[in-house]
C-alpha positions as a printed NumPy array, in Angstrom:
array([[  11.391, -194.614,  -19.642],
       [  13.641, -192.373,  -17.476],
       [  13.499, -188.664,  -18.164],
       [  16.766, -186.782,  -18.883],
       [  18.874, -185.27 ,  -16.119],
       [  18.186, -181.573,  -15.411],
       [  20.28 , -178.83 ,  -13.806],
       [  18.571, -176.469,  -11.385],
       [  20.78 , -173.391,  -11.575],
       [  20.297, -171.331,   -8.397],
       [  21.147, -167.624,   -8.475],
       [  19.188, -164.963,   -6.568],
       [  16.57 , -167.537,   -5.552],
       [  18.349, -169.459,   -2.809],
       [  15.276, -171.254,   -1.491],
       [  13.291, -174.438,   -1.912],
       [   9.728, -173.282,   -1.185],
       [   7.936, -170.986,   -3.622],
       [  10.572, -171.579,   -6.279],
       [   8.846, -172.14 ,   -9.628],
       [  12.094, -173.054,  -11.401],
       [  12.858, -175.825,   -8.914],
       [   9.289, -177.08 ,   -8.977],
       [   9.323, -177.279,  -12.788],
       [  12.686, -179.074,  -12.771],
       [  11.417, -181.741,  -10.37 ],
       [   8.233, -182.202,  -12.385],
       [  10.163, -182.681,  -15.63 ],
       [  13.075, -184.903,  -14.66 ],
       [  13.94 , -187.998,  -12.629],
       [  17.333, -186.636,  -11.585],
       [  18.132, -183.046,  -10.587],
       [  21.599, -181.518,  -10.24 ],
       [  21.213, -178.492,   -7.959],
       [  24.036, -176.097,   -8.808],
       [  25.378, -172.657,   -8.009],
       [  28.09 , -171.058,  -10.151],
       [  30.237, -168.47 ,   -8.405],
       [  31.485, -166.269,  -11.219],
       [  32.23 , -162.71 ,  -10.046],
       [  34.257, -162.164,  -13.224],
       [  30.992, -162.366,  -15.191],
       [  29.489, -159.415,  -13.276],
       [  32.098, -156.774,  -14.035],
       [  32.287, -153.788,  -11.668],
       [  29.245, -154.982,   -9.712],
       [  30.619, -158.342,   -8.668],
       [  29.545, -159.284,   -5.127],
       [  31.042, -157.032,   -2.478],
       [  32.84 , -158.318,    0.6  ],
       [  29.834, -158.217,    2.935],
       [  27.457, -159.859,    0.49 ],
       [  30.025, -162.588,   -0.237],
       [  30.078, -163.438,    3.432],
       [  26.272, -163.601,    3.533],
       [  26.219, -165.619,    0.316],
       [  28.505, -168.298,    1.766],
       [  26.186, -168.78 ,    4.719],
       [  23.104, -168.753,    2.524],
       [  24.577, -171.4  ,    0.232],
       [  25.398, -173.559,    3.248],
       [  21.811, -173.259,    4.447],
       [  20.51 , -174.138,    0.974],
       [  22.796, -177.154,    0.803],
       [  21.474, -178.362,    4.165],
       [  17.877, -177.965,    3.012],
       [  18.542, -179.824,   -0.218],
       [  20.225, -182.687,    1.648],
       [  17.164, -183.043,    3.856],
       [  15.242, -183.734,    0.649],
       [  17.639, -186.211,   -0.886],
       [  19.899, -183.905,   -2.895],
       [  22.674, -181.416,   -2.24 ],
       [  24.265, -178.306,   -3.718],
       [  27.073, -178.477,   -6.281],
       [  29.255, -175.359,   -6.263],
       [  31.398, -174.547,   -9.269],
       [  33.52 , -171.537,  -10.193],
       [  33.031, -169.591,  -13.409],
       [  33.174, -168.545,  -16.121],
       [  29.537, -169.595,  -16.079],
       [  29.271, -171.049,  -19.589],
       [  32.287, -173.275,  -19.008],
       [  31.028, -174.419,  -15.611],
       [  27.551, -175.33 ,  -16.864],
       [  28.916, -177.059,  -19.95 ],
       [  31.276, -179.129,  -17.826],
       [  28.51 , -180.045,  -15.404],
       [  26.23 , -181.021,  -18.277],
       [  28.926, -183.214,  -19.822],
       [  29.691, -184.897,  -16.49 ],
       [  26.069, -185.674,  -15.651],
       [  24.372, -186.018,  -19.026],
       [  22.019, -183.139,  -18.219],
       [  20.022, -181.945,  -21.222],
       [  18.073, -179.098,  -19.623],
       [  18.713, -176.138,  -17.325],
       [  16.103, -174.415,  -15.131],
       [  16.87 , -170.927,  -13.843],
       [  15.412, -167.718,  -12.453],
       [  15.602, -164.467,  -14.38 ],
       [  17.921, -161.624,  -13.389],
       [  17.382, -158.006,  -14.457],
       [  20.591, -156.146,  -13.635],
       [  21.946, -154.852,  -16.977],
       [  25.208, -156.81 ,  -17.074],
       [  23.577, -159.904,  -15.595],
       [  20.752, -159.825,  -18.13 ],
       [  23.145, -159.505,  -21.065],
       [  25.358, -162.219,  -19.642],
       [  22.364, -164.526,  -19.236],
       [  21.476, -164.066,  -22.896],
       [  24.964, -165.219,  -23.883],
       [  24.863, -168.192,  -21.518],
       [  21.42 , -169.279,  -22.683],
       [  22.473, -168.935,  -26.323],
       [  25.612, -171.013,  -25.789],
       [  23.731, -173.766,  -23.962],
       [  21.04 , -173.945,  -26.607],
       [  23.708, -174.205,  -29.307],
       [  24.871, -177.306,  -27.416],
       [  21.369, -178.733,  -27.615],
       [  20.594, -178.039,  -23.964],
       [  17.076, -176.778,  -23.308],
       [  16.844, -173.726,  -21.017],
       [  13.708, -172.648,  -19.154],
       [  13.619, -169.285,  -17.392],
       [  11.243, -168.311,  -14.571],
       [  10.36 , -165.214,  -12.575],
       [  11.741, -165.947,   -9.108],
       [  12.83 , -162.56 ,   -7.717],
       [  10.133, -159.937,   -8.329],
       [   6.402, -159.344,   -8.154],
       [   6.233, -158.269,  -11.811],
       [   8.369, -158.387,  -14.919],
       [   9.917, -154.881,  -14.979],
       [   8.936, -154.476,  -18.625],
       [   5.27 , -155.184,  -17.988],
       [   4.318, -151.86 ,  -16.379],
       [   4.259, -148.835,  -18.691],
       [   2.391, -145.542,  -18.823],
       [  -0.605, -145.046,  -21.103],
       [   1.762, -143.7  ,  -23.751],
       [   3.966, -146.791,  -23.533],
       [   6.872, -145.173,  -21.695],
       [   8.497, -146.213,  -18.398],
       [   7.286, -144.635,  -15.177],
       [   9.647, -142.176,  -13.522],
       [   7.484, -141.349,  -10.507],
       [   6.666, -143.934,   -7.891],
       [   3.024, -143.203,   -7.034],
       [   1.552, -143.727,  -10.533],
       [   3.781, -146.797,  -10.894],
       [   2.404, -148.186,   -7.645],
       [  -1.183, -147.509,   -8.682],
       [  -0.657, -149.24 ,  -12.022],
       [   0.869, -152.263,  -10.28 ],
       [  -2.049, -152.471,   -7.871],
       [  -4.53 , -152.345,  -10.757],
       [  -3.077, -155.359,  -12.527],
       [  -2.726, -157.378,   -9.331],
       [   0.027, -159.742,   -8.264],
       [   0.251, -163.498,   -8.829],
       [   0.417, -165.511,   -5.619],
       [   3.404, -167.583,   -4.5  ],
       [   3.974, -170.877,   -6.267],
       [   3.596, -172.966,   -3.104],
       [   5.672, -175.338,   -0.96 ],
       [   8.743, -176.908,   -2.476],
       [   9.013, -180.6  ,   -3.292],
       [   9.326, -182.915,   -0.308],
       [  11.877, -184.945,   -2.213],
       [  14.361, -183.731,   -4.804],
       [  15.698, -186.654,   -6.832],
       [  19.456, -186.164,   -6.773],
       [  22.065, -188.465,   -8.278],
       [  23.361, -191.464,   -6.349],
       [  26.632, -189.559,   -6.018],
       [  26.883, -185.788,   -6.271],
       [  29.309, -184.41 ,   -8.851],
       [  32.495, -182.727,   -7.675],
       [  31.77 , -179.592,   -5.679],
       [  34.071, -176.826,   -4.5  ],
       [  33.975, -175.894,   -0.804],
       [  31.404, -173.221,   -0.053],
       [  33.973, -171.431,    2.114],
       [  35.768, -170.482,   -1.118],
       [  32.987, -167.968,   -1.846],
       [  34.136, -165.625,    0.916],
       [  37.805, -166.533,    0.985],
       [  38.873, -163.422,   -0.908],
       [  36.651, -161.028,    1.034],
       [  39.012, -158.591,    2.721],
       [  36.529, -156.556,    4.772],
       [  35.159, -158.249,    7.877],
       [  31.578, -158.002,    9.162],
       [  32.199, -158.714,   12.865],
       [  28.542, -158.865,   13.882],
       [  27.194, -160.815,   10.92 ],
       [  26.642, -164.111,   12.715],
       [  25.328, -162.446,   15.87 ],
       [  22.952, -160.159,   13.957],
       [  21.58 , -162.402,   11.223],
       [  20.45 , -165.916,   10.279],
       [  21.112, -166.207,    6.529],
       [  19.121, -168.804,    4.615],
       [  15.539, -169.79 ,    3.958],
       [  14.802, -170.829,    7.53 ],
       [  16.178, -167.565,    8.894],
       [  14.073, -165.614,    6.384],
       [  10.898, -167.409,    7.446],
       [  11.664, -166.88 ,   11.116],
       [  12.24 , -163.173,   10.55 ],
       [   8.994, -162.841,    8.591],
       [   7.065, -164.665,   11.33 ],
       [   8.561, -162.421,   14.02 ],
       [   7.87 , -159.242,   12.05 ],
       [   4.256, -160.147,   11.328],
       [   3.743, -161.018,   14.974],
       [   5.318, -158.024,   16.651],
       [   6.461, -155.429,   14.115],
       [   3.784, -155.01 ,   11.485],
       [   1.349, -153.208,   13.764],
       [   3.807, -150.413,   14.6  ],
       [   5.611, -150.333,   11.264],
       [   3.805, -147.312,    9.799],
       [   4.456, -145.078,   12.792],
       [   7.884, -146.253,   13.873],
       [   9.784, -147.446,   10.805],
       [  11.798, -144.203,   10.702],
       [  13.083, -144.713,   14.255],
       [  16.551, -146.309,   14.24 ],
       [  16.494, -146.473,   18.044],
       [  13.629, -148.986,   17.91 ],
       [  13.312, -152.484,   16.458],
       [  10.806, -151.001,   14.046],
       [  11.636, -152.321,   10.582],
       [  11.397, -155.742,    9.003],
       [  15.19 , -156.054,    8.44 ],
       [  14.124, -158.21 ,    5.535],
       [  16.22 , -156.719,    2.736],
       [  19.131, -159.244,    2.719],
       [  16.727, -162.192,    2.641],
       [  14.986, -160.67 ,   -0.375],
       [  18.266, -159.734,   -2.048],
       [  19.359, -163.379,   -2.038],
       [  15.905, -164.752,   -2.753],
       [  15.806, -166.779,    0.449],
       [  12.093, -166.17 ,    0.501],
       [   9.725, -165.304,   -2.337],
       [   8.669, -161.648,   -2.367],
       [   5.212, -162.787,   -3.505],
       [   4.96 , -164.941,   -0.388],
       [   5.99 , -161.961,    1.761],
       [   3.361, -159.75 ,    0.116],
       [   0.674, -162.412,    0.549],
       [   1.593, -162.934,    4.211],
       [   1.341, -159.195,    4.97 ],
       [  -2.063, -158.995,    3.323],
       [  -3.322, -162.082,    5.121],
       [  -2.167, -160.689,    8.464],
       [  -4.07 , -157.456,    7.865],
       [  -7.189, -159.355,    6.8  ],
       [  -7.055, -161.386,    9.993],
       [  -6.562, -158.319,   12.217],
       [  -7.636, -154.941,   10.88 ],
       [  -5.419, -153.198,   13.436],
       [  -2.496, -154.271,   11.265],
       [  -3.897, -152.677,    8.1  ],
       [  -1.995, -149.401,    8.328],
       [   1.303, -151.162,    8.984],
       [   0.68 , -153.694,    6.228],
       [  -0.116, -150.949,    3.725],
       [   3.107, -149.104,    4.577],
       [   5.159, -152.31 ,    4.372],
       [   3.64 , -153.342,    1.04 ],
       [   4.42 , -149.904,   -0.326],
       [   8.075, -150.511,    0.51 ],
       [   7.984, -153.826,   -1.359],
       [   6.784, -151.897,   -4.378],
       [   9.579, -149.345,   -4.013],
       [  11.865, -152.334,   -4.549],
       [   9.893, -153.186,   -7.689],
       [  10.15 , -149.573,   -8.846],
       [  13.931, -149.735,   -8.456],
       [  14.085, -152.738,  -10.784],
       [  11.679, -151.075,  -13.216],
       [  14.028, -148.082,  -13.47 ],
       [  17.205, -150.109,  -13.814],
       [  15.612, -152.31 ,  -16.474],
       [  14.468, -149.361,  -18.595],
       [  17.456, -147.106,  -17.868],
       [  20.407, -149.499,  -17.518],
       [  22.978, -146.695,  -17.686],
       [  21.835, -145.447,  -14.271],
       [  23.948, -148.026,  -12.455],
       [  26.86 , -145.655,  -13.057],
       [  25.423, -142.474,  -14.558],
       [  22.603, -140.175,  -13.432],
       [  19.13 , -140.563,  -14.879],
       [  18.863, -136.796,  -15.17 ],
       [  21.478, -136.085,  -17.82 ],
       [  22.135, -132.546,  -16.578],
       [  23.877, -134.017,  -13.531],
       [  26.645, -135.302,  -15.795],
       [  28.164, -131.837,  -15.419],
       [  27.456, -131.288,  -11.72 ],
       [  30.638, -129.947,  -10.066],
       [  31.169, -132.68 ,   -7.502],
       [  34.113, -132.16 ,   -5.156],
       [  37.291, -134.205,   -4.85 ],
       [  37.84 , -134.537,   -1.122],
       [  39.721, -137.697,   -0.202],
       [  39.958, -136.687,    3.448],
       [  36.218, -136.048,    3.676],
       [  35.412, -139.353,    1.974],
       [  37.73 , -141.233,    4.335],
       [  36.197, -139.543,    7.391],
       [  32.718, -140.534,    6.186],
       [  33.817, -144.124,    5.56 ],
       [  35.549, -144.399,    8.95 ],
       [  32.615, -142.884,   10.906],
       [  34.641, -139.807,   11.86 ],
       [  32.503, -136.932,   10.55 ],
       [  31.787, -135.481,   14.001],
       [  28.025, -135.771,   13.453],
       [  26.837, -138.551,   15.785],
       [  23.887, -139.915,   13.813],
       [  26.049, -140.124,   10.666],
       [  28.892, -141.838,   12.48 ],
       [  26.519, -144.203,   14.297],
       [  25.077, -145.289,   10.957],
       [  28.503, -145.922,    9.475],
       [  29.512, -147.905,   12.58 ],
       [  26.347, -149.988,   12.309],
       [  27.189, -150.655,    8.66 ],
       [  30.741, -151.743,    9.462],
       [  29.656, -153.992,   12.33 ],
       [  26.535, -155.656,   10.895],
       [  26.616, -155.068,    7.125],
       [  23.31 , -153.223,    7.373],
       [  22.019, -149.752,    8.148],
       [  18.58 , -148.476,    9.112],
       [  16.84 , -146.952,    6.089],
       [  16.274, -143.489,    7.604],
       [  19.952, -143.352,    8.514],
       [  20.876, -144.435,    4.975],
       [  19.133, -141.295,    3.75 ],
       [  21.022, -139.155,    6.232],
       [  24.483, -140.532,    5.485],
       [  23.804, -140.279,    1.742],
       [  22.661, -136.683,    2.062],
       [  25.739, -135.849,    4.13 ],
       [  28.077, -137.327,    1.53 ],
       [  26.435, -135.806,   -1.54 ],
       [  25.278, -132.439,   -0.166],
       [  27.323, -131.553,    2.908],
       [  30.557, -132.876,    1.378],
       [  29.453, -132.563,   -2.283],
       [  31.056, -135.894,   -3.088],
       [  29.729, -137.954,   -6.029],
       [  26.798, -140.231,   -5.286],
       [  28.648, -143.053,   -7.055],
       [  31.358, -142.981,   -4.371],
       [  28.687, -143.701,   -1.789],
       [  26.975, -146.315,   -3.937],
       [  30.259, -148.194,   -4.357],
       [  31.025, -148.085,   -0.625],
       [  27.555, -149.402,    0.186],
       [  28.012, -152.087,   -2.45 ],
       [  31.029, -153.578,   -0.735],
       [  29.757, -152.981,    2.821],
       [  26.1  , -154.07 ,    2.741],
       [  24.938, -157.639,    3.196],
       [  21.781, -156.61 ,    1.328],
       [  23.659, -155.013,   -1.586],
       [  21.188, -154.845,   -4.446],
       [  22.11 , -152.906,   -7.568],
       [  18.606, -151.651,   -8.311],
       [  17.837, -150.541,   -4.748],
       [  21.291, -149.078,   -4.247],
       [  21.085, -147.051,   -7.444],
       [  17.586, -145.743,   -6.756],
       [  18.409, -144.753,   -3.191],
       [  21.596, -142.862,   -3.957],
       [  20.196, -141.057,   -6.984],
       [  17.033, -140.172,   -5.054],
       [  18.998, -138.486,   -2.285],
       [  21.456, -136.827,   -4.67 ],
       [  18.526, -135.425,   -6.674],
       [  19.706, -136.861,   -9.989],
       [  17.326, -139.81 ,  -10.374],
       [  13.666, -140.617,  -10.854],
       [  11.189, -139.264,   -8.319],
       [  14.194, -137.622,   -6.704],
       [  14.188, -135.699,   -3.455],
       [  13.741, -131.947,   -4.022],
       [  17.097, -130.382,   -4.762],
       [  16.728, -128.083,   -1.771],
       [  16.273, -130.989,    0.665],
       [  19.537, -131.241,    2.578],
       [  18.969, -133.363,    5.657],
       [  20.188, -131.713,    8.833],
       [  22.051, -134.439,   10.753],
       [  21.372, -132.77 ,   14.093],
       [  17.645, -132.12 ,   13.82 ],
       [  17.082, -135.437,   12.049],
       [  18.916, -137.221,   14.848],
       [  16.893, -135.421,   17.502],
       [  13.641, -136.203,   15.705],
       [  14.191, -139.895,   14.983],
       [  16.535, -140.811,   17.854],
       [  15.109, -138.486,   20.495],
       [  16.789, -140.035,   23.53 ],
       [  20.035, -140.795,   21.699],
       [  19.725, -144.566,   22.179],
       [  20.815, -145.327,   18.612],
       [  23.847, -143.055,   18.845],
       [  24.856, -144.482,   22.22 ],
       [  24.554, -148.042,   20.959],
       [  27.019, -147.508,   18.115],
       [  29.129, -144.72 ,   19.612],
       [  29.85 , -145.858,   23.172],
       [  32.296, -142.962,   23.521],
       [  29.209, -140.714,   23.741],
       [  27.043, -142.97 ,   25.911],
       [  27.322, -140.751,   29.016],
       [  26.288, -137.56 ,   27.243],
       [  22.814, -136.283,   28.189],
       [  20.154, -136.558,   25.47 ],
       [  20.194, -132.772,   25.063],
       [  23.754, -132.876,   23.731],
       [  24.189, -136.342,   22.254],
       [  23.416, -135.17 ,   18.719],
       [  25.436, -131.939,   19.063],
       [  28.35 , -132.641,   21.418],
       [  30.384, -129.672,   20.148],
       [  27.762, -127.37 ,   21.713],
       [  27.795, -129.071,   25.109],
       [  29.25 , -127.131,   28.06 ],
       [  32.809, -128.049,   28.947],
       [  31.848, -129.47 ,   32.352],
       [  29.194, -131.688,   30.709],
       [  31.778, -133.044,   28.293],
       [  34.238, -133.678,   31.127],
       [  31.622, -135.497,   33.175],
       [  30.78 , -137.682,   30.167],
       [  34.441, -138.415,   29.445],
       [  34.226, -136.791,   26.   ],
       [  37.251, -134.918,   24.654],
       [  36.382, -133.345,   21.323],
       [  39.098, -133.888,   18.779],
       [  40.429, -136.81 ,   20.814],
       [  37.826, -139.344,   21.969],
       [  35.317, -138.035,   19.402],
       [  36.011, -135.793,   16.384],
       [  34.772, -132.274,   15.904],
       [  32.454, -131.782,   12.868],
       [  34.447, -131.91 ,    9.632],
       [  32.109, -129.402,    8.017],
       [  29.672, -126.735,    9.197],
       [  26.259, -128.034,    8.125],
       [  24.655, -124.585,    7.748],
       [  27.434, -123.385,    5.459],
       [  27.508, -126.676,    3.561],
       [  23.768, -126.446,    2.976],
       [  24.088, -122.958,    1.49 ],
       [  26.894, -124.115,   -0.789],
       [  24.956, -127.144,   -1.982],
       [  21.746, -125.239,   -2.677],
       [  23.663, -122.607,   -4.629],
       [  25.174, -125.279,   -6.879],
       [  21.845, -127.084,   -7.287],
       [  20.16 , -123.765,   -8.064],
       [  22.716, -123.059,  -10.773],
       [  22.236, -126.513,  -12.296],
       [  18.464, -126.135,  -12.163],
       [  18.685, -122.757,  -13.91 ],
       [  20.652, -124.406,  -16.687],
       [  17.84 , -126.949,  -17.174],
       [  15.185, -124.299,  -17.663]])
């Protein structure tokens, strides 16, 4: 007797291997409708940004190709989600839906409504963990409260261990003889207004690209990761965040691969430990957002609700356009505009500059990153911005105001990163590349640099800005005591 048609509803798990929801769907049904519903209206203010839409379109195309190799194909529908899934169920006779769980506050609440509506229609819904190492609600302190500091959270996670990946995907996915109507995947990015010129040259979205990047990182990057991951001038990080954000590879498989590499070669142990710790920072971000859903738009530390942030439209625009006059900041913002990504150390620096040198609200930066990053992830984005601004969990000390000059000289000592993204400074000697306004006039002339013309002068004096920021943070801190 044939088993009822099932819908495999892909979301942030755009892969075939190590996908427990897909595996369960294939095991339970003789015909699978693989579907993706593009419904930005269901996600409110955190609908996909322009850069992530462009990545998503390419990732969906790669998923469709992989499904077709296995006898199926991807059906794309537009939202609202409930309407799209109901229509697809009616068209195909599907009586069950398999899906991965999402934890972003609006997404989680929306999923509850969708699941409830489908079950009212008599459609069975099965939900699986496809995006994280642990359920964010499963790790609590001894007193039953959420962790707010990373290290004890990490230790608790290590104690309970991590389930392994679910294994290779099905060799064959039994699709219908004729796929239901599908909208063109290009429609996903059609309304994206901001371009990412270097996206296709810099990245390979999709499951195959994720596996290739993991293989390359384990082979040549893991051994130096611990010592060099803060160097934006080197190919020293995994650059894995967009693949994880879209679930093109299972984070449990990534964790297992790093551990296996270290077991096979003990010289990789230090790098593997540092990399695994970063995977758990991602988990910590989801833990915080799950337990404190308001933090997507409001500070975790309630006192910061009254922090006297500035209103400086000109400063914000200069930061966004990479025209602050501080080379490492501007190089990072150029990298972001060109590739949809930014090195993590530089993310800290540009966030510190916005929130402490310019005293602009962290949420302004979070929103700009959201629309500009191909790896835009609400949990990670929220944690990172609140950490730098000092208003979140495990936050940076309030007196830490990153100096863009000394940080540039420390982590980009020869100026290679700055020269790559700011070719107008490429002829400046390393001594001056992070502080061109201090260079002698003849050095500037020889390098073809005209301050205020070919490259801007600093829009703020960092030393004075640091004093101003610390005074305000001191006053807020005094009010907390």
